[in-house]
LUMGUTI-256598 format. One line per field, with one value per residue (C-alpha): residue number from 1; chain; x, y, z. Coordinates in steps of 0.1 Angstrom, whole numbers, plus 5000, padded with zeros to 4 digits. Example, Ala and Ser with C-alpha at 12.3 -4.5 7.8 and 13.67 -1.06 7.14 Angstrom:
! LUMGUTI-256598
k = [1 | 2] $
c = [A | A] $
east = [5123 | 5137] $
north = [4955 | 4989] $
up = [5078 | 5071] $
This chain:
! LUMGUTI-256598
k = [1 | 2 | 3 | 4 | 5 | 6 | 7 | 8 | 9 | 10 | 11 | 12 | 13 | 14 | 15 | 16 | 17 | 18 | 19 | 20 | 21 | 22 | 23 | 24 | 25 | 26 | 27 | 28 | 29 | 30 | 31 | 32 | 33 | 34 | 35 | 36 | 37 | 38 | 39 | 40 | 41 | 42 | 43 | 44 | 45 | 46 | 47 | 48 | 49 | 50 | 51 | 52 | 53 | 54 | 55 | 56 | 57 | 58 | 59 | 60 | 61 | 62 | 63 | 64 | 65 | 66 | 67 | 68 | 69 | 70 | 71 | 72 | 73 | 74 | 75 | 76 | 77 | 78 | 79 | 80 | 81 | 82 | 83 | 84 | 85 | 86 | 87 | 88 | 89 | 90 | 91 | 92 | 93 | 94 | 95 | 96 | 97 | 98 | 99 | 100 | 101 | 102 | 103 | 104 | 105 | 106 | 107 | 108 | 109 | 110 | 111 | 112 | 113 | 114 | 115 | 116 | 117 | 118 | 119 | 120 | 121 | 122 | 123 | 124 | 125 | 126 | 127 | 128 | 129 | 130 | 131 | 132 | 133 | 134 | 135 | 136 | 137 | 138 | 139 | 140 | 141 | 142 | 143 | 144 | 145 | 146 | 147 | 148 | 149 | 150 | 151 | 152 | 153 | 154 | 155 | 156 | 157 | 158 | 159 | 160 | 161 | 162 | 163 | 164 | 165 | 166 | 167 | 168 | 169 | 170 | 171 | 172 | 173 | 174 | 175 | 176 | 177 | 178 | 179 | 180 | 181 | 182 | 183 | 184 | 185 | 186 | 187 | 188 | 189 | 190 | 191 | 192 | 193 | 194 | 195 | 196 | 197 | 198 | 199 | 200 | 201 | 202 | 203 | 204 | 205 | 206 | 207 | 208 | 209 | 210 | 211 | 212 | 213 | 214 | 215 | 216 | 217 | 218 | 219 | 220 | 221 | 222 | 223 | 224 | 225 | 226 | 227 | 228 | 229 | 230 | 231 | 232 | 233 | 234 | 235 | 236 | 237 | 238 | 239 | 240 | 241 | 242 | 243 | 244 | 245 | 246 | 247 | 248 | 249 | 250 | 251 | 252 | 253 | 254 | 255 | 256 | 257 | 258 | 259 | 260 | 261 | 262 | 263 | 264 | 265 | 266 | 267 | 268 | 269 | 270 | 271 | 272 | 273 | 274 | 275 | 276 | 277 | 278 | 279 | 280 | 281 | 282 | 283 | 284 | 285 | 286 | 287 | 288 | 289 | 290 | 291 | 292 | 293 | 294 | 295 | 296 | 297 | 298 | 299 | 300 | 301 | 302 | 303 | 304 | 305 | 306 | 307 | 308 | 309 | 310 | 311 | 312 | 313 | 314 | 315 | 316 | 317 | 318 | 319 | 320 | 321 | 322 | 323 | 324 | 325 | 326 | 327 | 328 | 329 | 330 | 331 | 332 | 333 | 334 | 335 | 336 | 337 | 338 | 339 | 340 | 341 | 342 | 343 | 344 | 345 | 346 | 347 | 348 | 349 | 350 | 351 | 352 | 353 | 354 | 355 | 356 | 357 | 358 | 359 | 360 | 361 | 362 | 363 | 364 | 365 | 366 | 367 | 368 | 369 | 370 | 371 | 372 | 373 | 374 | 375 | 376 | 377 | 378 | 379 | 380 | 381 | 382 | 383 | 384 | 385 | 386 | 387 | 388 | 389 | 390 | 391 | 392 | 393 | 394 | 395 | 396 | 397 | 398 | 399 | 400 | 401 | 402 | 403 | 404 | 405 | 406 | 407 | 408 | 409 | 410 | 411 | 412 | 413 | 414 | 415 | 416 | 417 | 418 | 419 | 420 | 421 | 422 | 423 | 424 | 425 | 426 | 427 | 428 | 429 | 430 | 431 | 432 | 433 | 434 | 435 | 436 | 437 | 438 | 439 | 440 | 441 | 442 | 443 | 444 | 445 | 446 | 447 | 448 | 449 | 450 | 451 | 452 | 453 | 454 | 455 | 456 | 457 | 458 | 459 | 460 | 461 | 462 | 463 | 464 | 465 | 466 | 467 | 468 | 469 | 470 | 471 | 472 | 473 | 474 | 475 | 476 | 477 | 478 | 479 | 480 | 481 | 482 | 483 | 484 | 485 | 486 | 487 | 488 | 489 | 490 | 491 | 492 | 493 | 494 | 495 | 496 | 497 | 498 | 499 | 500 | 501 | 502 | 503 | 504 | 505 | 506 | 507 | 508 | 509 | 510 | 511 | 512 | 513 | 514 | 515 | 516 | 517 | 518 | 519 | 520 | 521 | 522 | 523 | 524 | 525 | 526 | 527 | 528 | 529 | 530 | 531 | 532 | 533 | 534 | 535 | 536 | 537 | 538 | 539 | 540 | 541 | 542 | 543 | 544 | 545 | 546 | 547 | 548 | 549 | 550 | 551 | 552 | 553 | 554 | 555 | 556 | 557 | 558 | 559 | 560 | 561 | 562 | 563 | 564 | 565] $
c = [A | A | A | A | A | A | A | A | A | A | A | A | A | A | A | A | A | A | A | A | A | A | A | A | A | A | A | A | A | A | A | A | A | A | A | A | A | A | A | A | A | A | A | A | A | A | A | A | A | A | A | A | A | A | A | A | A | A | A | A | A | A | A | A | A | A | A | A | A | A | A | A | A | A | A | A | A | A | A | A | A | A | A | A | A | A | A | A | A | A | A | A | A | A | A | A | A | A | A | A | A | A | A | A | A | A | A | A | A | A | A | A | A | A | A | A | A | A | A | A | A | A | A | A | A | A | A | A | A | A | A | A | A | A | A | A | A | A | A | A | A | A | A | A | A | A | A | A | A | A | A | A | A | A | A | A | A | A | A | A | A | A | A | A | A | A | A | A | A | A | A | A | A | A | A | A | A | A | A | A | A | A | A | A | A | A | A | A | A | A | A | A | A | A | A | A | A | A | A | A | A | A | A | A | A | A | A | A | A | A | A | A | A | A | A | A | A | A | A | A | A | A | A | A | A | A | A | A | A | A | A | A | A | A | A | A | A | A | A | A | A | A | A | A | A | A | A | A | A | A | A | A | A | A | A | A | A | A | A | A | A | A | A | A | A | A | A | A | A | A | A | A | A | A | A | A | A | A | A | A | A | A | A | A | A | A | A | A | A | A | A | A | A | A | A | A | A | A | A | A | A | A | A | A | A | A | A | A | A | A | A | A | A | A | A | A | A | A | A | A | A | A | A | A | A | A | A | A | A | A | A | A | A | A | A | A | A | A | A | A | A | A | A | A | A | A | A | A | A | A | A | A | A | A | A | A | A | A | A | A | A | A | A | A | A | A | A | A | A | A | A | A | A | A | A | A | A | A | A | A | A | A | A | A | A | A | A | A | A | A | A | A | A | A | A | A | A | A | A | A | A | A | A | A | A | A | A | A | A | A | A | A | A | A | A | A | A | A | A | A | A | A | A | A | A | A | A | A | A | A | A | A | A | A | A | A | A | A | A | A | A | A | A | A | A | A | A | A | A | A | A | A | A | A | A | A | A | A | A | A | A | A | A | A | A | A | A | A | A | A | A | A | A | A | A | A | A | A | A | A | A | A | A | A | A | A | A | A | A | A | A | A | A | A | A | A | A | A | A | A | A | A | A | A | A | A | A | A | A | A | A | A | A | A | A | A | A | A | A | A | A | A | A | A | A | A | A | A | A | A | A | A | A | A | A | A | A | A | A | A | A | A | A | A | A | A | A | A | A | A | A | A | A | A | A | A | A | A | A | A | A | A | A | A | A] $
east = [5860 | 5880 | 5863 | 5876 | 5899 | 5901 | 5924 | 5941 | 5953 | 5965 | 5975 | 5993 | 6026 | 6034 | 6071 | 6083 | 6064 | 6036 | 6044 | 6013 | 6005 | 5976 | 5965 | 5927 | 5897 | 5888 | 5870 | 5866 | 5832 | 5828 | 5829 | 5797 | 5794 | 5763 | 5755 | 5752 | 5728 | 5735 | 5771 | 5773 | 5811 | 5826 | 5862 | 5855 | 5862 | 5829 | 5799 | 5805 | 5769 | 5735 | 5721 | 5745 | 5759 | 5784 | 5818 | 5838 | 5876 | 5902 | 5935 | 5961 | 5991 | 5999 | 5999 | 5985 | 5955 | 5926 | 5895 | 5862 | 5877 | 5902 | 5892 | 5905 | 5884 | 5854 | 5858 | 5863 | 5829 | 5812 | 5828 | 5821 | 5786 | 5795 | 5798 | 5832 | 5833 | 5869 | 5875 | 5912 | 5925 | 5948 | 5963 | 5975 | 6005 | 5995 | 6005 | 5991 | 5958 | 5957 | 5961 | 5935 | 5911 | 5919 | 5908 | 5874 | 5873 | 5881 | 5846 | 5854 | 5848 | 5883 | 5913 | 5949 | 5976 | 6013 | 6038 | 6011 | 6019 | 6035 | 6006 | 5981 | 5996 | 5991 | 5954 | 5948 | 5959 | 5934 | 5905 | 5903 | 5901 | 5884 | 5906 | 5908 | 5905 | 5869 | 5861 | 5879 | 5846 | 5846 | 5883 | 5892 | 5919 | 5938 | 5938 | 5948 | 5977 | 5986 | 5987 | 6011 | 6044 | 6064 | 6044 | 6049 | 6073 | 6045 | 6019 | 6042 | 6051 | 6016 | 6001 | 6014 | 6018 | 5981 | 5980 | 5956 | 5962 | 5943 | 5962 | 5969 | 6003 | 6017 | 6037 | 6065 | 6068 | 6093 | 6127 | 6140 | 6147 | 6153 | 6167 | 6184 | 6170 | 6202 | 6234 | 6269 | 6276 | 6309 | 6321 | 6332 | 6344 | 6367 | 6380 | 6387 | 6405 | 6428 | 6434 | 6416 | 6393 | 6361 | 6374 | 6367 | 6379 | 6376 | 6414 | 6410 | 6381 | 6402 | 6430 | 6404 | 6391 | 6426 | 6432 | 6399 | 6411 | 6446 | 6445 | 6424 | 6397 | 6375 | 6404 | 6400 | 6434 | 6420 | 6420 | 6383 | 6371 | 6350 | 6355 | 6325 | 6293 | 6257 | 6226 | 6230 | 6203 | 6210 | 6247 | 6262 | 6239 | 6252 | 6289 | 6299 | 6291 | 6322 | 6342 | 6322 | 6296 | 6258 | 6238 | 6202 | 6177 | 6158 | 6124 | 6118 | 6101 | 6132 | 6153 | 6188 | 6181 | 6198 | 6199 | 6231 | 6223 | 6193 | 6200 | 6190 | 6215 | 6215 | 6238 | 6253 | 6269 | 6288 | 6325 | 6323 | 6306 | 6334 | 6360 | 6340 | 6335 | 6372 | 6380 | 6354 | 6366 | 6400 | 6386 | 6370 | 6403 | 6420 | 6395 | 6378 | 6344 | 6324 | 6336 | 6301 | 6280 | 6263 | 6256 | 6250 | 6216 | 6196 | 6205 | 6242 | 6238 | 6222 | 6251 | 6283 | 6276 | 6263 | 6292 | 6317 | 6330 | 6320 | 6331 | 6312 | 6279 | 6257 | 6221 | 6187 | 6189 | 6165 | 6183 | 6217 | 6206 | 6187 | 6219 | 6230 | 6200 | 6201 | 6203 | 6231 | 6253 | 6290 | 6301 | 6309 | 6294 | 6289 | 6278 | 6276 | 6265 | 6291 | 6289 | 6299 | 6336 | 6348 | 6356 | 6386 | 6366 | 6342 | 6358 | 6325 | 6305 | 6282 | 6248 | 6222 | 6193 | 6177 | 6140 | 6119 | 6086 | 6064 | 6062 | 6052 | 6018 | 5985 | 5949 | 5924 | 5887 | 5875 | 5856 | 5831 | 5822 | 5785 | 5795 | 5824 | 5818 | 5814 | 5846 | 5864 | 5852 | 5864 | 5899 | 5899 | 5893 | 5928 | 5941 | 5923 | 5941 | 5915 | 5918 | 5955 | 5957 | 5932 | 5952 | 5985 | 5979 | 5947 | 5914 | 5915 | 5902 | 5907 | 5943 | 5957 | 5945 | 5969 | 5994 | 6024 | 6046 | 6083 | 6113 | 6131 | 6155 | 6149 | 6111 | 6079 | 6066 | 6032 | 6037 | 6007 | 6005 | 5990 | 5965 | 5946 | 5956 | 5978 | 5995 | 6003 | 6017 | 6040 | 6051 | 6052 | 6057 | 6080 | 6060 | 6068 | 6042 | 6044 | 6035 | 6008 | 5990 | 5993 | 5977 | 5946 | 5944 | 5966 | 5999 | 5989 | 6006 | 5974 | 5972 | 5981 | 6011 | 6031 | 6046 | 6079 | 6066 | 6045 | 6076 | 6102 | 6084 | 6099 | 6130 | 6151 | 6137 | 6133 | 6165 | 6189 | 6217 | 6194 | 6181 | 6217 | 6225 | 6194 | 6206 | 6241 | 6229 | 6203 | 6228 | 6253 | 6226 | 6215 | 6251 | 6258 | 6284 | 6264 | 6256 | 6230 | 6232 | 6207 | 6171 | 6152 | 6114 | 6090 | 6087 | 6060 | 6034 | 6055 | 6058 | 6034 | 6016 | 6038 | 6070 | 6058 | 6051 | 6086 | 6102 | 6083 | 6098 | 6133 | 6141 | 6137 | 6159 | 6186 | 6185 | 6188 | 6217 | 6235 | 6230 | 6241 | 6273 | 6280 | 6282 | 6304 | 6327 | 6332 | 6343 | 6367 | 6403 | 6400 | 6427 | 6404 | 6379 | 6397 | 6384 | 6377 | 6356 | 6337 | 6330 | 6316 | 6294 | 6281 | 6276 | 6255 | 6234 | 6228 | 6216 | 6190 | 6179 | 6200 | 6202 | 6164 | 6157 | 6179 | 6164 | 6128 | 6137 | 6156 | 6126 | 6102 | 6126 | 6126 | 6088 | 6088 | 6113 | 6093 | 6061 | 6077 | 6096] $
north = [7107 | 7108 | 7118 | 7151 | 7147 | 7170 | 7200 | 7204 | 7238 | 7257 | 7293 | 7296 | 7313 | 7324 | 7327 | 7328 | 7306 | 7283 | 7274 | 7261 | 7235 | 7211 | 7209 | 7217 | 7202 | 7227 | 7206 | 7212 | 7206 | 7175 | 7177 | 7176 | 7160 | 7170 | 7177 | 7214 | 7217 | 7255 | 7250 | 7253 | 7256 | 7234 | 7246 | 7277 | 7311 | 7328 | 7323 | 7293 | 7292 | 7298 | 7317 | 7341 | 7329 | 7342 | 7326 | 7335 | 7337 | 7338 | 7348 | 7367 | 7382 | 7407 | 7442 | 7428 | 7410 | 7413 | 7433 | 7445 | 7477 | 7460 | 7464 | 7430 | 7412 | 7433 | 7422 | 7386 | 7387 | 7400 | 7375 | 7344 | 7355 | 7353 | 7377 | 7373 | 7379 | 7386 | 7372 | 7377 | 7404 | 7427 | 7440 | 7406 | 7386 | 7359 | 7329 | 7343 | 7351 | 7317 | 7298 | 7319 | 7310 | 7274 | 7277 | 7288 | 7257 | 7274 | 7288 | 7303 | 7284 | 7289 | 7293 | 7302 | 7328 | 7334 | 7313 | 7289 | 7257 | 7238 | 7245 | 7238 | 7203 | 7196 | 7208 | 7188 | 7156 | 7164 | 7167 | 7204 | 7204 | 7186 | 7161 | 7178 | 7146 | 7143 | 7175 | 7167 | 7170 | 7208 | 7213 | 7201 | 7227 | 7221 | 7184 | 7186 | 7208 | 7183 | 7154 | 7169 | 7149 | 7181 | 7186 | 7151 | 7166 | 7190 | 7162 | 7140 | 7168 | 7179 | 7144 | 7138 | 7109 | 7098 | 7097 | 7126 | 7163 | 7191 | 7223 | 7242 | 7259 | 7289 | 7275 | 7283 | 7269 | 7241 | 7254 | 7256 | 7294 | 7323 | 7304 | 7332 | 7347 | 7364 | 7371 | 7385 | 7420 | 7437 | 7472 | 7471 | 7507 | 7498 | 7468 | 7490 | 7516 | 7490 | 7470 | 7439 | 7413 | 7399 | 7371 | 7335 | 7316 | 7322 | 7328 | 7354 | 7370 | 7373 | 7390 | 7415 | 7422 | 7429 | 7453 | 7471 | 7474 | 7486 | 7502 | 7534 | 7522 | 7552 | 7576 | 7598 | 7591 | 7574 | 7537 | 7537 | 7511 | 7482 | 7455 | 7432 | 7444 | 7433 | 7427 | 7404 | 7378 | 7380 | 7384 | 7366 | 7337 | 7330 | 7335 | 7300 | 7287 | 7307 | 7280 | 7250 | 7247 | 7245 | 7267 | 7258 | 7240 | 7258 | 7249 | 7275 | 7252 | 7229 | 7259 | 7249 | 7212 | 7197 | 7163 | 7142 | 7111 | 7095 | 7114 | 7149 | 7170 | 7205 | 7224 | 7246 | 7217 | 7199 | 7196 | 7217 | 7245 | 7244 | 7249 | 7277 | 7296 | 7294 | 7310 | 7337 | 7345 | 7349 | 7373 | 7392 | 7394 | 7408 | 7436 | 7422 | 7420 | 7449 | 7450 | 7463 | 7437 | 7426 | 7460 | 7481 | 7498 | 7503 | 7491 | 7489 | 7488 | 7522 | 7536 | 7520 | 7520 | 7556 | 7568 | 7550 | 7528 | 7492 | 7469 | 7435 | 7423 | 7391 | 7403 | 7397 | 7406 | 7435 | 7451 | 7448 | 7460 | 7490 | 7505 | 7516 | 7539 | 7558 | 7596 | 7596 | 7570 | 7580 | 7593 | 7564 | 7539 | 7505 | 7476 | 7444 | 7408 | 7381 | 7344 | 7328 | 7320 | 7284 | 7272 | 7251 | 7224 | 7212 | 7229 | 7243 | 7275 | 7267 | 7284 | 7280 | 7302 | 7285 | 7291 | 7264 | 7249 | 7251 | 7282 | 7283 | 7298 | 7286 | 7278 | 7250 | 7243 | 7242 | 7211 | 7235 | 7249 | 7247 | 7252 | 7229 | 7224 | 7262 | 7267 | 7242 | 7258 | 7292 | 7278 | 7261 | 7294 | 7305 | 7277 | 7293 | 7319 | 7345 | 7339 | 7338 | 7371 | 7388 | 7382 | 7387 | 7417 | 7433 | 7440 | 7440 | 7473 | 7491 | 7483 | 7471 | 7470 | 7446 | 7418 | 7416 | 7385 | 7392 | 7370 | 7371 | 7345 | 7324 | 7321 | 7337 | 7362 | 7377 | 7413 | 7437 | 7473 | 7492 | 7521 | 7546 | 7554 | 7523 | 7531 | 7566 | 7552 | 7528 | 7547 | 7583 | 7580 | 7550 | 7527 | 7490 | 7468 | 7445 | 7473 | 7489 | 7456 | 7446 | 7478 | 7468 | 7433 | 7413 | 7395 | 7376 | 7343 | 7324 | 7287 | 7291 | 7289 | 7321 | 7330 | 7347 | 7373 | 7387 | 7400 | 7400 | 7408 | 7443 | 7437 | 7443 | 7478 | 7487 | 7473 | 7463 | 7455 | 7430 | 7416 | 7410 | 7392 | 7370 | 7360 | 7354 | 7330 | 7314 | 7305 | 7292 | 7270 | 7257 | 7249 | 7231 | 7256 | 7267 | 7240 | 7241 | 7208 | 7179 | 7189 | 7181 | 7181 | 7198 | 7172 | 7185 | 7163 | 7132 | 7137 | 7124 | 7151 | 7142 | 7145 | 7179 | 7191 | 7180 | 7198 | 7230 | 7228 | 7219 | 7237 | 7273 | 7271 | 7251 | 7275 | 7305 | 7288 | 7282 | 7318 | 7333 | 7312 | 7319 | 7356 | 7349 | 7327 | 7353 | 7379 | 7360 | 7353 | 7325 | 7304 | 7300 | 7280 | 7247 | 7211 | 7218 | 7249 | 7232 | 7200 | 7220 | 7238 | 7205 | 7190 | 7220 | 7216 | 7180 | 7190 | 7212 | 7181 | 7182 | 7144 | 7141 | 7168 | 7152 | 7118 | 7131 | 7147 | 7116 | 7094 | 7117 | 7118 | 7080 | 7080 | 7104 | 7083 | 7051 | 7068 | 7080 | 7049] $
up = [8059 | 8092 | 8124 | 8138 | 8167 | 8196 | 8196 | 8229 | 8239 | 8270 | 8271 | 8238 | 8236 | 8201 | 8194 | 8158 | 8135 | 8147 | 8183 | 8199 | 8225 | 8228 | 8264 | 8268 | 8251 | 8224 | 8198 | 8161 | 8145 | 8125 | 8087 | 8069 | 8034 | 8014 | 7978 | 7970 | 7941 | 7942 | 7930 | 7892 | 7889 | 7861 | 7861 | 7840 | 7856 | 7865 | 7889 | 7911 | 7925 | 7911 | 7941 | 7958 | 7991 | 8017 | 8020 | 8050 | 8042 | 8069 | 8053 | 8073 | 8055 | 8082 | 8066 | 8033 | 8049 | 8024 | 8034 | 8020 | 8006 | 7983 | 7947 | 7935 | 7961 | 7953 | 7916 | 7927 | 7946 | 7915 | 7892 | 7914 | 7926 | 7963 | 7992 | 8008 | 8046 | 8056 | 8091 | 8097 | 8120 | 8100 | 8132 | 8144 | 8133 | 8109 | 8129 | 8162 | 8145 | 8128 | 8160 | 8178 | 8150 | 8156 | 8192 | 8179 | 8158 | 8125 | 8120 | 8086 | 8053 | 8041 | 8064 | 8057 | 8058 | 8055 | 8074 | 8087 | 8068 | 8097 | 8120 | 8093 | 8089 | 8126 | 8125 | 8093 | 8111 | 8138 | 8113 | 8110 | 8071 | 8043 | 8024 | 7990 | 7969 | 7983 | 7965 | 7933 | 7913 | 7920 | 7918 | 7883 | 7876 | 7909 | 7905 | 7868 | 7880 | 7908 | 7884 | 7859 | 7858 | 7865 | 7897 | 7912 | 7938 | 7949 | 7951 | 7971 | 7995 | 8003 | 8006 | 8041 | 8064 | 8061 | 8023 | 8022 | 8012 | 8028 | 8022 | 7989 | 7995 | 7978 | 7949 | 7926 | 7891 | 7883 | 7891 | 7855 | 7855 | 7879 | 7908 | 7927 | 7958 | 7970 | 7952 | 7957 | 7945 | 7941 | 7933 | 7896 | 7899 | 7928 | 7908 | 7878 | 7899 | 7915 | 7883 | 7895 | 7880 | 7895 | 7918 | 7907 | 7938 | 7975 | 7976 | 7949 | 7968 | 7999 | 7979 | 7965 | 8000 | 8012 | 7982 | 7990 | 8026 | 8019 | 7984 | 7992 | 7968 | 7975 | 7970 | 8000 | 8015 | 8045 | 8055 | 8061 | 8036 | 8050 | 8024 | 8031 | 8047 | 8049 | 8070 | 8100 | 8089 | 8052 | 8043 | 8073 | 8071 | 8036 | 8041 | 8052 | 8017 | 8005 | 8024 | 8014 | 8042 | 8034 | 8057 | 8050 | 8028 | 8002 | 8017 | 8043 | 8068 | 8068 | 8076 | 8087 | 8083 | 8053 | 8035 | 8036 | 8017 | 8034 | 8067 | 8078 | 8097 | 8112 | 8089 | 8117 | 8136 | 8108 | 8104 | 8072 | 8092 | 8118 | 8091 | 8074 | 8107 | 8115 | 8081 | 8084 | 8119 | 8104 | 8079 | 8107 | 8127 | 8095 | 8091 | 8060 | 8075 | 8090 | 8127 | 8137 | 8119 | 8151 | 8166 | 8135 | 8138 | 8106 | 8071 | 8066 | 8028 | 8029 | 8050 | 8037 | 8000 | 7996 | 8017 | 7994 | 8022 | 8011 | 7983 | 7986 | 7999 | 7997 | 7997 | 7981 | 7945 | 7947 | 7976 | 7959 | 7925 | 7939 | 7953 | 7918 | 7914 | 7947 | 7944 | 7969 | 7952 | 7948 | 7914 | 7891 | 7915 | 7898 | 7919 | 7898 | 7905 | 7908 | 7912 | 7945 | 7941 | 7938 | 7973 | 7981 | 8000 | 7974 | 7944 | 7932 | 7934 | 7963 | 7965 | 7992 | 7983 | 7953 | 7947 | 7963 | 7951 | 7982 | 8003 | 8039 | 8031 | 8018 | 8027 | 8033 | 8036 | 8072 | 8084 | 8099 | 8065 | 8056 | 8019 | 8013 | 7976 | 7970 | 7990 | 7969 | 7937 | 7951 | 7957 | 7922 | 7904 | 7913 | 7891 | 7861 | 7840 | 7849 | 7886 | 7885 | 7865 | 7888 | 7919 | 7902 | 7878 | 7890 | 7871 | 7834 | 7820 | 7852 | 7863 | 7830 | 7794 | 7777 | 7784 | 7762 | 7759 | 7766 | 7764 | 7798 | 7812 | 7780 | 7788 | 7776 | 7802 | 7802 | 7814 | 7818 | 7807 | 7836 | 7831 | 7852 | 7888 | 7891 | 7858 | 7870 | 7903 | 7884 | 7853 | 7867 | 7904 | 7904 | 7926 | 7920 | 7904 | 7934 | 7958 | 7936 | 7931 | 7968 | 7978 | 7958 | 7973 | 7949 | 7950 | 7982 | 7990 | 7984 | 7975 | 7938 | 7915 | 7913 | 7880 | 7884 | 7859 | 7888 | 7904 | 7877 | 7844 | 7841 | 7861 | 7830 | 7827 | 7864 | 7879 | 7852 | 7877 | 7895 | 7862 | 7849 | 7881 | 7878 | 7843 | 7856 | 7883 | 7861 | 7834 | 7859 | 7874 | 7840 | 7831 | 7864 | 7874 | 7904 | 7930 | 7957 | 7974 | 7978 | 7978 | 8010 | 8005 | 8029 | 8056 | 8080 | 8064 | 8070 | 8107 | 8133 | 8154 | 8183 | 8162 | 8149 | 8184 | 8194 | 8164 | 8174 | 8208 | 8198 | 8165 | 8174 | 8205 | 8186 | 8157 | 8180 | 8199 | 8166 | 8154 | 8187 | 8188 | 8151 | 8159 | 8189 | 8169 | 8142 | 8167 | 8189 | 8177 | 8151 | 8168 | 8198 | 8177 | 8184 | 8189 | 8226 | 8219 | 8190 | 8209 | 8238 | 8213 | 8199 | 8234 | 8245 | 8213 | 8221 | 8256 | 8237 | 8218 | 8186 | 8182 | 8187 | 8162 | 8135 | 8142 | 8137 | 8104 | 8092 | 8101 | 8083 | 8053 | 8052 | 8051 | 8023 | 8003 | 8010 | 7998 | 7966 | 7955] $
């Protein structure tokens, strides 16, 4: 087992996700390896130790951080014969709290949280966590999962540059169904009124937007329609794909970095992006895009659509679908999902928000744990059906009494029937299953495989407009009609600690620079976005370290490809 390296910190400034420095000599304790005769876990859900012990669990998920008063965690303690001491601060941001815990040497047995994966890789390299293969004898379910052929991509991604794996990330099943995170929505009632069809190409979409602008689609005699609206960091981040430019990778930690063959580029500085921005700026000049998209305060969807002013958006499926069921929706309001139109650059329906396998969350076993085998057994229980169902559905007999199998999206889904207080909240008060279970300590982004049933099992009943849109996108993906670009694996584990630190310094400033200039480009006359303007934009990005950033990612990608020949 590797010796633990020193963690070096100075005053840590936390900006966004996982920015930390390593400048003072805060040391992590060395790992201990000893046989724990008290551990009786054999891969079956139930007691993991003969004599009860206390396991300290640090898992910060912001407002949903688990605590002693959460019913699901109380049940988990009883089932596993352990006392769980929750050590995360629910009043702190997850990444901030995580890095503060690192300064103390990760004193908890198990440490994790949401949006911590990049930092966790850095600490793992420095010896902060147990290599999980050393605890394989008490993690049979996890290792069986990892060695399934369909999960080879996951195993490769979490193994890292040193050939070890330390962190169990929050996972999605193989992407064979339900791939859509966001989707385009259009007013079918406006299309019907104006005698139009759902647009199939970007050129047709432009003509529909013009008709919405000029044809008095809302029938009030005023030219007050705003054809295309949305939230600043949702809709507008997706719009370049309408003109053939990829905007991001599906792995959240890669963000705006995308694969181009064996190279990795920043999506917002490509020639394709330049052409897309020019076209979108032209749409803005022509009044097809919300003129207040930058300055609008609040949720534009909740303003424009209920007031019968908007025609098209590109938003998360839940948000778009819910608009149909608002009490203040206009009479006859009918917002339906539509596929991204075929763009004239790549001649395909380009989509950039496909579901990814690894999420930016998870947990690991601290090197300072006095009970590493018990901690490993604890983590492994979430790869049993009972552990999975407890965190996903709640407590059987208290929260639900039965699980039915439903056919959704061409797959078998296990959907619980809720009872008691939680059943009343869901079936009578309209609370979503997600919210109701979260309030009791479930649905956390722990190191386990999510089933999409946990969020979408009753989507066909709760939000038919969203469900129908999921099906639309899923079928288009399966048929090959919908394209999402080359897949870039999560690359943090294939960077050296120095490279990872460099990325932490460069990426956020370059991303912010790109976003700020995108908004400026959209609002200036489109003819001003010429070669001189674009080249100046690129040159300033290079001064911020664009070339260095792309080189680090490309090098890490080469290591990944070499390791997975």
